[in-house]
N, CA, C and O atoms as a CHARMM CRD file, in Angstrom:
* protein
*
  220
    1    1 MET  N   -149.74300 -53.13600  69.91800 PROA 1      0.00000
    2    1 MET  CA  -150.26000 -53.35600  68.76300 PROA 1      0.00000
    3    1 MET  C   -149.37100 -52.81900  67.87700 PROA 1      0.00000
    4    1 MET  O   -148.60600 -51.94600  68.28600 PROA 1      0.00000
    5    2 LYS  N   -149.33200 -53.15200  66.81900 PROA 2      0.00000
    6    2 LYS  CA  -148.19800 -52.87500  65.58200 PROA 2      0.00000
    7    2 LYS  C   -149.03000 -52.11400  64.36700 PROA 2      0.00000
    8    2 LYS  O   -150.15600 -52.44400  63.99400 PROA 2      0.00000
    9    3 LEU  N   -148.21500 -50.98900  63.81200 PROA 3      0.00000
   10    3 LEU  CA  -148.77500 -50.73800  62.56500 PROA 3      0.00000
   11    3 LEU  C   -149.28900 -51.36900  61.46000 PROA 3      0.00000
   12    3 LEU  O   -150.29600 -51.04700  60.82800 PROA 3      0.00000
   13    4 GLU  N   -148.28600 -52.59800  61.19600 PROA 4      0.00000
   14    4 GLU  CA  -148.75200 -53.66400  60.33400 PROA 4      0.00000
   15    4 GLU  C   -150.01500 -54.38100  60.50500 PROA 4      0.00000
   16    4 GLU  O   -150.56700 -54.97500  59.57900 PROA 4      0.00000
   17    5 ASP  N   -150.55900 -54.30600  61.94100 PROA 5      0.00000
   18    5 ASP  CA  -151.68200 -54.75700  62.13700 PROA 5      0.00000
   19    5 ASP  C   -153.04800 -54.06800  61.60800 PROA 5      0.00000
   20    5 ASP  O   -154.15000 -54.60900  61.70600 PROA 5      0.00000
   21    6 LEU  N   -152.82900 -52.87300  61.06800 PROA 6      0.00000
   22    6 LEU  CA  -154.09300 -52.22700  60.85800 PROA 6      0.00000
   23    6 LEU  C   -154.01200 -52.05600  59.04000 PROA 6      0.00000
   24    6 LEU  O   -153.10200 -52.30700  58.25000 PROA 6      0.00000
   25    7 THR  N   -155.34400 -51.54100  58.85200 PROA 7      0.00000
   26    7 THR  CA  -155.56400 -51.54000  57.26900 PROA 7      0.00000
   27    7 THR  C   -154.60800 -50.53200  56.93900 PROA 7      0.00000
   28    7 THR  O   -153.85600 -49.99800  57.75400 PROA 7      0.00000
   29    8 HSD  N   -154.66800 -50.27000  55.60900 PROA 8      0.00000
   30    8 HSD  CA  -153.88900 -49.35100  54.80100 PROA 8      0.00000
   31    8 HSD  C   -154.44600 -47.72700  55.31100 PROA 8      0.00000
   32    8 HSD  O   -153.75100 -46.79500  55.71400 PROA 8      0.00000
   33    9 GLU  N   -155.90100 -47.78400  55.13200 PROA 9      0.00000
   34    9 GLU  CA  -156.47000 -46.40900  55.70100 PROA 9      0.00000
   35    9 GLU  C   -156.26500 -46.16500  57.13000 PROA 9      0.00000
   36    9 GLU  O   -156.32700 -44.97200  57.42900 PROA 9      0.00000
   37   10 GLN  N   -155.98600 -47.16400  58.31100 PROA 10     0.00000
   38   10 GLN  CA  -155.80800 -47.13300  59.40400 PROA 10     0.00000
   39   10 GLN  C   -154.41500 -46.23600  59.88900 PROA 10     0.00000
   40   10 GLN  O   -154.13800 -45.25100  60.57300 PROA 10     0.00000
   41   11 GLN  N   -153.78600 -47.20900  59.10400 PROA 11     0.00000
   42   11 GLN  CA  -152.32500 -46.84800  59.12800 PROA 11     0.00000
   43   11 GLN  C   -151.95000 -45.38400  58.51600 PROA 11     0.00000
   44   11 GLN  O   -150.89800 -44.83600  58.84500 PROA 11     0.00000
   45   12 GLU  N   -152.69100 -44.89600  57.78100 PROA 12     0.00000
   46   12 GLU  CA  -152.40900 -43.47100  57.15100 PROA 12     0.00000
   47   12 GLU  C   -153.02800 -42.57400  58.01900 PROA 12     0.00000
   48   12 GLU  O   -152.49700 -41.46400  58.01300 PROA 12     0.00000
   49   13 LYS  N   -154.32100 -42.75100  59.02700 PROA 13     0.00000
   50   13 LYS  CA  -154.87900 -42.02700  59.78100 PROA 13     0.00000
   51   13 LYS  C   -153.90600 -42.02700  61.19500 PROA 13     0.00000
   52   13 LYS  O   -153.71000 -41.01800  61.87200 PROA 13     0.00000
   53   14 ILE  N   -153.42900 -43.17100  61.44300 PROA 14     0.00000
   54   14 ILE  CA  -152.68200 -42.94400  62.81000 PROA 14     0.00000
   55   14 ILE  C   -151.49300 -42.39000  62.45800 PROA 14     0.00000
   56   14 ILE  O   -150.88000 -41.88900  63.40100 PROA 14     0.00000
   57   15 SER  N   -150.99100 -42.32800  61.41600 PROA 15     0.00000
   58   15 SER  CA  -149.29100 -41.99600  61.16100 PROA 15     0.00000
   59   15 SER  C   -149.32300 -40.17900  61.33000 PROA 15     0.00000
   60   15 SER  O   -148.38400 -39.45600  61.66200 PROA 15     0.00000
   61   16 GLU  N   -150.61100 -39.81500  61.00800 PROA 16     0.00000
   62   16 GLU  CA  -150.60200 -38.39700  61.21900 PROA 16     0.00000
   63   16 GLU  C   -150.26900 -37.89900  62.63400 PROA 16     0.00000
   64   16 GLU  O   -150.11500 -36.67700  62.64200 PROA 16     0.00000
   65   17 PHE  N   -150.14700 -38.35500  63.57500 PROA 17     0.00000
   66   17 PHE  CA  -149.76500 -38.23300  64.72800 PROA 17     0.00000
   67   17 PHE  C   -148.10900 -38.23200  64.97700 PROA 17     0.00000
   68   17 PHE  O   -147.60400 -37.92500  66.05700 PROA 17     0.00000
   69   18 GLY  N   -147.36500 -38.62300  63.80600 PROA 18     0.00000
   70   18 GLY  CA  -146.01100 -38.31300  63.69200 PROA 18     0.00000
   71   18 GLY  C   -145.31100 -39.14900  64.65400 PROA 18     0.00000
   72   18 GLY  O   -145.57800 -40.34800  64.73600 PROA 18     0.00000
   73   19 VAL  N   -144.20800 -38.45000  65.57400 PROA 19     0.00000
   74   19 VAL  CA  -143.19500 -39.04600  66.41200 PROA 19     0.00000
   75   19 VAL  C   -144.32300 -39.52000  67.44600 PROA 19     0.00000
   76   19 VAL  O   -143.81600 -40.30000  68.25300 PROA 19     0.00000
   77   20 ASN  N   -145.95700 -39.26400  67.73700 PROA 20     0.00000
   78   20 ASN  CA  -146.31600 -40.12200  68.90900 PROA 20     0.00000
   79   20 ASN  C   -147.18900 -40.98900  68.36400 PROA 20     0.00000
   80   20 ASN  O   -148.12200 -41.34400  69.08500 PROA 20     0.00000
   81   21 THR  N   -147.09800 -41.56300  66.90000 PROA 21     0.00000
   82   21 THR  CA  -148.00600 -42.62700  66.70400 PROA 21     0.00000
   83   21 THR  C   -147.50100 -43.92500  67.71200 PROA 21     0.00000
   84   21 THR  O   -148.37800 -44.77700  67.85600 PROA 21     0.00000
   85   22 TRP  N   -146.37500 -44.15800  68.33600 PROA 22     0.00000
   86   22 TRP  CA  -146.10900 -45.29300  69.19300 PROA 22     0.00000
   87   22 TRP  C   -146.91500 -45.11500  69.91100 PROA 22     0.00000
   88   22 TRP  O   -147.65800 -46.09600  69.96100 PROA 22     0.00000
   89   23 TYR  N   -147.30600 -44.06400  70.77600 PROA 23     0.00000
   90   23 TYR  CA  -148.21500 -43.70200  71.65600 PROA 23     0.00000
   91   23 TYR  C   -149.60600 -44.16000  71.68300 PROA 23     0.00000
   92   23 TYR  O   -150.20200 -44.83100  72.52600 PROA 23     0.00000
   93   24 VAL  N   -150.06800 -43.54500  70.34700 PROA 24     0.00000
   94   24 VAL  CA  -151.62600 -43.97800  70.24200 PROA 24     0.00000
   95   24 VAL  C   -151.58600 -45.54900  69.88300 PROA 24     0.00000
   96   24 VAL  O   -152.56000 -46.25100  70.15500 PROA 24     0.00000
   97   25 LEU  N   -150.39400 -46.10700  69.24100 PROA 25     0.00000
   98   25 LEU  CA  -150.85900 -47.51400  68.97400 PROA 25     0.00000
   99   25 LEU  C   -150.76700 -48.31000  70.35600 PROA 25     0.00000
  100   25 LEU  O   -151.48500 -49.30000  70.50100 PROA 25     0.00000
  101   26 GLU  N   -150.00500 -47.95400  71.25400 PROA 26     0.00000
  102   26 GLU  CA  -150.21500 -48.42000  72.43800 PROA 26     0.00000
  103   26 GLU  C   -151.36700 -48.43600  73.19500 PROA 26     0.00000
  104   26 GLU  O   -151.82200 -49.37700  73.84500 PROA 26     0.00000
  105   27 LEU  N   -151.90500 -47.05600  73.03000 PROA 27     0.00000
  106   27 LEU  CA  -153.36400 -47.33400  73.64400 PROA 27     0.00000
  107   27 LEU  C   -154.50100 -47.70900  72.94400 PROA 27     0.00000
  108   27 LEU  O   -155.63600 -47.83000  73.40700 PROA 27     0.00000
  109   28 LEU  N   -154.15500 -47.87700  71.86900 PROA 28     0.00000
  110   28 LEU  CA  -155.10300 -48.77100  70.76300 PROA 28     0.00000
  111   28 LEU  C   -155.01300 -49.99800  71.15400 PROA 28     0.00000
  112   28 LEU  O   -156.04300 -50.66300  71.26400 PROA 28     0.00000
  113   29 GLY  N   -153.86300 -50.50000  71.41900 PROA 29     0.00000
  114   29 GLY  CA  -153.86600 -52.15700  71.96900 PROA 29     0.00000
  115   29 GLY  C   -154.40500 -52.19200  73.47400 PROA 29     0.00000
  116   29 GLY  O   -154.84200 -53.24800  73.93100 PROA 29     0.00000
  117   30 ASP  N   -154.37200 -51.16700  74.14200 PROA 30     0.00000
  118   30 ASP  CA  -155.14000 -51.33000  75.57100 PROA 30     0.00000
  119   30 ASP  C   -156.57700 -51.07900  75.24100 PROA 30     0.00000
  120   30 ASP  O   -157.41100 -51.77300  75.82200 PROA 30     0.00000
  121   31 TYR  N   -156.91000 -50.32100  74.52200 PROA 31     0.00000
  122   31 TYR  CA  -158.52400 -50.25200  73.87300 PROA 31     0.00000
  123   31 TYR  C   -159.07600 -51.40100  73.68800 PROA 31     0.00000
  124   31 TYR  O   -160.09400 -51.76800  74.27300 PROA 31     0.00000
  125   32 LYS  N   -158.27300 -52.24500  72.62600 PROA 32     0.00000
  126   32 LYS  CA  -158.82900 -53.51100  72.30700 PROA 32     0.00000
  127   32 LYS  C   -158.83500 -54.17100  73.53000 PROA 32     0.00000
  128   32 LYS  O   -159.90300 -54.75900  73.69700 PROA 32     0.00000
  129   33 LYS  N   -158.11100 -54.28900  74.37800 PROA 33     0.00000
  130   33 LYS  CA  -158.07900 -55.44000  75.47000 PROA 33     0.00000
  131   33 LYS  C   -159.03200 -54.88800  76.15600 PROA 33     0.00000
  132   33 LYS  O   -160.05200 -55.57100  76.25500 PROA 33     0.00000
  133   34 ASP  N   -159.03100 -53.72300  76.73700 PROA 34     0.00000
  134   34 ASP  CA  -160.01900 -53.04300  77.78500 PROA 34     0.00000
  135   34 ASP  C   -160.65300 -51.90100  77.36500 PROA 34     0.00000
  136   34 ASP  O   -160.11000 -50.91600  77.86700 PROA 34     0.00000
  137   35 PRO  N   -161.70100 -51.58800  76.55800 PROA 35     0.00000
  138   35 PRO  CA  -161.76000 -50.39900  76.26100 PROA 35     0.00000
  139   35 PRO  C   -162.24500 -49.32700  77.49400 PROA 35     0.00000
  140   35 PRO  O   -162.20100 -48.14100  77.16700 PROA 35     0.00000
  141   36 GLY  N   -162.62100 -49.57500  78.63400 PROA 36     0.00000
  142   36 GLY  CA  -162.37000 -48.89200  79.86500 PROA 36     0.00000
  143   36 GLY  C   -161.12700 -48.33900  80.11400 PROA 36     0.00000
  144   36 GLY  O   -161.07900 -47.46200  80.97700 PROA 36     0.00000
  145   37 SER  N   -160.22500 -48.62600  79.60700 PROA 37     0.00000
  146   37 SER  CA  -159.04800 -48.27600  79.95600 PROA 37     0.00000
  147   37 SER  C   -158.36400 -47.12000  79.42900 PROA 37     0.00000
  148   37 SER  O   -157.32800 -46.68500  79.93200 PROA 37     0.00000
  149   38 VAL  N   -158.90600 -46.64200  78.46600 PROA 38     0.00000
  150   38 VAL  CA  -158.90400 -45.52000  77.68700 PROA 38     0.00000
  151   38 VAL  C   -159.57200 -44.56900  78.07500 PROA 38     0.00000
  152   38 VAL  O   -160.51800 -44.89200  78.79400 PROA 38     0.00000
  153   39 SER  N   -159.40600 -43.12500  77.80700 PROA 39     0.00000
  154   39 SER  CA  -160.37800 -41.87800  78.28000 PROA 39     0.00000
  155   39 SER  C   -161.24400 -41.85700  77.09500 PROA 39     0.00000
  156   39 SER  O   -160.98500 -42.33500  75.99100 PROA 39     0.00000
  157   40 ASP  N   -162.58500 -41.07900  77.56200 PROA 40     0.00000
  158   40 ASP  CA  -163.63800 -41.06000  76.44500 PROA 40     0.00000
  159   40 ASP  C   -163.25500 -40.20700  75.16000 PROA 40     0.00000
  160   40 ASP  O   -163.85300 -40.37000  74.09700 PROA 40     0.00000
  161   41 ASN  N   -162.27800 -39.33600  75.30700 PROA 41     0.00000
  162   41 ASN  CA  -161.71100 -38.90400  73.75500 PROA 41     0.00000
  163   41 ASN  C   -161.06200 -40.05400  73.28600 PROA 41     0.00000
  164   41 ASN  O   -161.55900 -40.39600  72.21400 PROA 41     0.00000
  165   42 TRP  N   -160.13400 -40.80500  73.65900 PROA 42     0.00000
  166   42 TRP  CA  -159.62500 -42.06500  72.92000 PROA 42     0.00000
  167   42 TRP  C   -160.73300 -42.68100  72.29000 PROA 42     0.00000
  168   42 TRP  O   -160.84600 -42.75100  71.06600 PROA 42     0.00000
  169   43 LYS  N   -161.55500 -43.13000  73.10200 PROA 43     0.00000
  170   43 LYS  CA  -162.70200 -44.26500  72.67200 PROA 43     0.00000
  171   43 LYS  C   -163.34600 -43.78500  71.42300 PROA 43     0.00000
  172   43 LYS  O   -163.48100 -44.52200  70.44700 PROA 43     0.00000
  173   44 CYS  N   -163.84000 -42.25200  71.45900 PROA 44     0.00000
  174   44 CYS  CA  -164.45100 -42.00100  70.49000 PROA 44     0.00000
  175   44 CYS  C   -163.57300 -42.00000  69.06700 PROA 44     0.00000
  176   44 CYS  O   -163.98300 -42.22500  67.92800 PROA 44     0.00000
  177   45 TYR  N   -162.16300 -41.65400  69.54200 PROA 45     0.00000
  178   45 TYR  CA  -161.34100 -41.78200  68.32700 PROA 45     0.00000
  179   45 TYR  C   -161.44800 -43.14500  67.68800 PROA 45     0.00000
  180   45 TYR  O   -161.70900 -43.33900  66.50100 PROA 45     0.00000
  181   46 TYR  N   -161.24100 -43.97500  68.51200 PROA 46     0.00000
  182   46 TYR  CA  -161.07300 -45.61400  68.33800 PROA 46     0.00000
  183   46 TYR  C   -162.08800 -46.00800  67.60000 PROA 46     0.00000
  184   46 TYR  O   -161.85000 -46.60900  66.55200 PROA 46     0.00000
  185   47 VAL  N   -163.51000 -45.73000  68.02900 PROA 47     0.00000
  186   47 VAL  CA  -164.44900 -46.07800  67.48200 PROA 47     0.00000
  187   47 VAL  C   -164.65000 -45.32200  66.03300 PROA 47     0.00000
  188   47 VAL  O   -165.00600 -46.00400  65.07200 PROA 47     0.00000
  189   48 GLN  N   -164.46100 -44.15500  65.90700 PROA 48     0.00000
  190   48 GLN  CA  -164.55300 -43.70800  64.55700 PROA 48     0.00000
  191   48 GLN  C   -163.43500 -44.01100  63.43000 PROA 48     0.00000
  192   48 GLN  O   -163.64000 -43.94500  62.21700 PROA 48     0.00000
  193   49 ASN  N   -162.28800 -44.33600  64.01600 PROA 49     0.00000
  194   49 ASN  CA  -161.29800 -44.49300  63.03500 PROA 49     0.00000
  195   49 ASN  C   -160.99700 -45.92300  63.17400 PROA 49     0.00000
  196   49 ASN  O   -160.15200 -46.22400  62.33100 PROA 49     0.00000
  197   50 HSD  N   -161.37100 -47.01000  63.95300 PROA 50     0.00000
  198   50 HSD  CA  -160.37600 -48.18600  63.96500 PROA 50     0.00000
  199   50 HSD  C   -161.56200 -49.31600  64.02300 PROA 50     0.00000
  200   50 HSD  O   -161.34400 -50.52600  63.95400 PROA 50     0.00000
  201   51 SER  N   -162.62100 -48.82300  64.13700 PROA 51     0.00000
  202   51 SER  CA  -163.55200 -50.40800  64.11200 PROA 51     0.00000
  203   51 SER  C   -163.90200 -51.20800  63.07900 PROA 51     0.00000
  204   51 SER  O   -164.76700 -52.08400  63.07100 PROA 51     0.00000
  205   52 SER  N   -163.17400 -50.85400  62.19800 PROA 52     0.00000
  206   52 SER  CA  -163.60600 -51.62600  60.90500 PROA 52     0.00000
  207   52 SER  C   -162.45700 -52.91800  60.73600 PROA 52     0.00000
  208   52 SER  O   -162.52300 -53.70800  59.79400 PROA 52     0.00000
  209   53 LYS  N   -161.60300 -52.97900  61.60200 PROA 53     0.00000
  210   53 LYS  CA  -161.02900 -54.11000  61.48600 PROA 53     0.00000
  211   53 LYS  C   -160.68100 -54.69800  63.37400 PROA 53     0.00000
  212   53 LYS  O   -160.05900 -54.03200  64.20200 PROA 53     0.00000
  213   54 SER  N   -161.09400 -55.61400  63.52800 PROA 54     0.00000
  214   54 SER  CA  -160.96000 -56.62000  64.64400 PROA 54     0.00000
  215   54 SER  C   -159.39500 -56.74600  64.99000 PROA 54     0.00000
  216   54 SER  O   -158.44800 -56.57800  64.22200 PROA 54     0.00000
  217   55 SER  N   -159.37900 -57.08300  66.34100 PROA 55     0.00000
  218   55 SER  CA  -158.06800 -57.74600  66.67000 PROA 55     0.00000
  219   55 SER  C   -157.86000 -59.11600  66.46600 PROA 55     0.00000
  220   55 SER  O   -156.77400 -59.62300  66.74700 PROA 55     0.00000
C-alpha cells in the first residue's frame, strides 16, 4: 500500500504516525488483503479511519 493510494483525509490521519507511517501502511495492505491478519486494535483503527475508500 502506498500513501498515494489513500484519500487526502486518510493521508493526513496516517501521517500522524511520523517515521512509522511505512509500518502502518504495510499493516493496512495486510488488512485489506486479509482483515484477520492484523490485531483487533488495528482492525478498529482501519475500520474507523480507512473504510471510505476501497482497495
